[in-house]
Backbone as JSON, one array per atom type, in Angstrom:
{
  "sequence": "XXXXXXXXXXXXXXXXXXXXXXXXXXXXXXXXXXXXXXXXXXXXXXXXXXXXXXXXXXXXXXXXXXXXXXXXXXXXXX",
  "N": [[13.79, 6.09, -11.84], [11.75, 3.31, -11.68], [10.1, 1.31, -8.86], [10.9, -1.79, -7.7], [8.61, -4.15, -7.1], [8.44, -6.52, -4.55], [10.13, -4.43, -3.49], [8.4, -2.29, -2.84], [6.11, -4.51, -1.0], [7.36, -5.68, 0.38], [8.05, -3.32, 3.32], [5.17, -2.71, 2.98], [4.58, -4.45, 4.55], [6.52, -3.84, 6.59], [5.59, -1.85, 7.42], [2.73, -2.63, 8.23], [2.27, -5.38, 9.95], [0.36, -6.59, 10.32], [-0.78, -7.29, 8.36], [-3.07, -8.47, 5.62], [-1.55, -8.54, 1.89], [-1.4, -7.47, -1.58], [-0.1, -7.16, -3.51], [-0.06, -6.41, -6.81], [1.11, -5.28, -9.49], [0.21, -2.83, -12.51], [0.67, -1.93, -14.85], [3.34, -3.53, -15.53], [5.48, -1.74, -15.21], [6.72, -1.1, -13.55], [6.1, 1.28, -11.64], [3.46, 2.12, -11.83], [1.62, 0.76, -9.46], [-1.36, -1.36, -7.91], [-3.12, -1.89, -4.88], [-3.89, -4.26, -2.52], [-4.54, -4.13, 1.08], [-5.24, -5.59, 3.81], [-5.99, -5.03, 6.96], [-5.5, -5.27, 10.79], [-5.55, -2.21, 11.58], [-6.52, -0.93, 10.15], [-8.56, -0.31, 11.36], [-11.9, 0.39, 13.01], [-11.66, 2.94, 11.53], [-12.22, 5.33, 9.09], [-12.17, 6.0, 5.3], [-10.6, 7.13, 4.11], [-8.52, 8.45, 6.35], [-7.07, 5.18, 6.57], [-6.05, 5.61, 4.14], [-4.62, 7.22, 4.48], [-2.44, 6.25, 6.26], [-1.13, 4.47, 4.93], [0.3, 5.91, 2.62], [1.05, 7.74, 4.64], [3.72, 5.66, 5.06], [4.78, 5.61, 2.98], [5.34, 7.34, 2.28], [8.5, 8.86, 2.1], [8.47, 7.69, -1.01], [6.91, 7.44, -2.09], [5.37, 9.65, -5.58], [7.71, 9.97, -6.14], [9.67, 7.06, -7.24], [7.81, 5.24, -7.17], [5.88, 5.83, -8.51], [2.76, 5.58, -9.08], [-0.12, 4.21, -6.86], [-2.67, 2.61, -6.65], [-5.36, 2.23, -4.44], [-6.76, 0.15, -2.07], [-8.29, -0.79, 0.61], [-8.77, -2.07, 3.82], [-10.48, -2.39, 6.83], [-9.39, -6.26, 8.99], [-12.56, -8.5, 8.29], [-14.48, -6.5, 7.22]],
  "CA": [[14.24, 4.63, -11.02], [10.76, 1.89, -10.55], [10.34, 1.03, -7.49], [9.9, -3.5, -7.53], [7.48, -4.86, -6.28], [9.27, -6.93, -3.92], [10.38, -3.77, -2.31], [6.68, -2.33, -2.54], [5.27, -5.7, -0.73], [8.25, -5.34, 1.58], [7.34, -1.73, 2.72], [3.32, -2.54, 3.38], [4.95, -5.55, 5.32], [7.47, -3.83, 7.87], [4.03, -0.95, 8.56], [1.28, -3.13, 9.03], [2.53, -6.7, 9.81], [-1.1, -8.08, 10.53], [-1.76, -7.59, 7.68], [-2.67, -9.53, 4.16], [-1.43, -7.88, 1.63], [-1.95, -8.25, -2.5], [0.1, -5.37, -4.65], [-0.29, -5.2, -8.7], [1.81, -4.63, -11.12], [-0.55, -2.94, -12.75], [1.76, -1.82, -16.92], [4.33, -3.72, -15.73], [6.3, -0.71, -15.82], [7.2, -1.36, -11.55], [5.48, 2.57, -12.12], [1.35, 2.24, -11.71], [1.25, -0.37, -8.73], [-2.53, -1.98, -7.54], [-2.46, -2.81, -2.99], [-5.22, -4.86, -1.22], [-4.46, -4.68, 1.98], [-6.57, -5.41, 5.46], [-4.63, -4.92, 8.53], [-6.39, -4.21, 12.0], [-3.85, -0.71, 12.2], [-7.74, 0.44, 10.16], [-10.77, -0.37, 12.43], [-12.43, 2.09, 13.12], [-11.57, 4.66, 10.56], [-13.0, 6.16, 7.58], [-11.06, 4.99, 4.02], [-9.26, 8.72, 3.9], [-7.74, 8.06, 7.74], [-7.52, 4.3, 6.2], [-5.22, 5.66, 2.79], [-3.24, 8.58, 4.82], [-1.99, 5.82, 7.74], [-0.22, 3.86, 3.92], [0.42, 7.28, 2.53], [2.34, 8.04, 5.77], [4.33, 5.11, 5.16], [5.61, 4.98, 1.9], [6.26, 9.26, 2.03], [9.27, 8.64, 0.81], [8.91, 7.23, -2.45], [5.65, 7.76, -3.33], [5.76, 10.32, -6.51], [9.62, 9.67, -7.17], [10.32, 5.73, -7.45], [6.42, 4.84, -6.89], [4.45, 7.18, -9.37], [1.07, 5.48, -8.68], [-0.15, 3.68, -6.37], [-3.96, 2.24, -6.54], [-5.22, 1.59, -2.67], [-8.23, -1.38, -1.43], [-8.09, -1.15, 2.47], [-9.97, -2.37, 4.43], [-10.17, -3.6, 8.14], [-10.51, -8.06, 8.58], [-14.47, -8.23, 8.81], [-15.07, -5.66, 7.24]],
  "C": [[12.9, 3.99, -10.03], [11.25, 1.46, -9.44], [9.5, -0.33, -7.53], [9.27, -3.65, -6.63], [8.0, -5.25, -5.31], [9.59, -5.82, -3.0], [9.27, -2.54, -1.71], [6.42, -3.1, -0.87], [6.24, -4.63, 0.72], [8.63, -4.32, 2.61], [6.18, -1.67, 3.49], [3.88, -3.83, 4.8], [5.48, -4.57, 6.51], [6.31, -3.06, 8.44], [3.01, -1.61, 8.41], [1.4, -4.95, 9.01], [1.57, -7.66, 10.06], [-1.25, -7.95, 9.27], [-1.74, -8.6, 6.33], [-2.76, -8.4, 3.59], [-1.39, -7.37, -0.18], [-1.63, -7.37, -3.69], [0.25, -6.78, -6.33], [0.63, -4.67, -9.33], [1.02, -4.62, -12.26], [-0.22, -2.17, -14.47], [2.69, -2.39, -16.96], [5.57, -2.77, -15.6], [7.81, -0.64, -14.41], [7.03, 0.49, -11.06], [4.29, 2.85, -11.27], [1.73, -0.15, -11.06], [-0.74, -0.67, -8.51], [-2.16, -2.46, -5.76], [-4.02, -3.14, -2.68], [-4.35, -4.92, 0.21], [-5.08, -4.44, 3.52], [-5.29, -5.79, 6.67], [-5.92, -4.46, 9.68], [-5.81, -3.14, 12.15], [-5.44, -0.22, 11.35], [-8.34, 0.19, 10.87], [-10.83, 0.45, 12.98], [-12.52, 2.91, 12.35], [-11.74, 4.45, 9.49], [-11.56, 5.16, 6.27], [-9.79, 5.9, 3.95], [-8.68, 8.52, 5.13], [-6.97, 6.96, 7.05], [-5.64, 4.35, 5.44], [-4.23, 6.42, 3.29], [-2.32, 7.17, 5.59], [-0.8, 4.48, 6.28], [0.02, 4.99, 3.3], [1.96, 7.54, 2.89], [3.92, 7.06, 5.03], [5.33, 4.58, 4.22], [5.53, 6.54, 1.31], [7.22, 9.68, 0.87], [10.12, 8.81, -0.16], [7.1, 7.74, -3.63], [5.96, 8.81, -4.35], [6.84, 10.37, -6.62], [9.76, 7.74, -7.74], [8.46, 5.34, -7.86], [5.91, 6.0, -6.85], [3.05, 7.1, -8.9], [0.31, 4.3, -7.97], [-1.83, 3.73, -5.78], [-4.74, 1.81, -5.02], [-6.34, 0.59, -2.43], [-7.3, -1.56, -0.2], [-9.07, -1.27, 3.12], [-9.85, -3.68, 6.06], [-10.85, -4.98, 8.0], [-11.76, -8.16, 8.96], [-14.79, -7.33, 8.32], [-15.32, -5.89, 5.18]]
}
């Protein structure tokens, strides 16, 4: 079963409350999303570590409900 965009956005906002988040459904199927997340949680971290934080927040749905997620992460002002 695909993940609703609203559910993905909610989970990301719960994990990164201060973030500016934009989620785009890439294929219109609820399985392929792109997320741009700008959060102070990423300050001073390399991109790989930023993505690991997002993946950890979504670990229980990645590869299941959420088939594919393209990430763009940044700290504010970066």
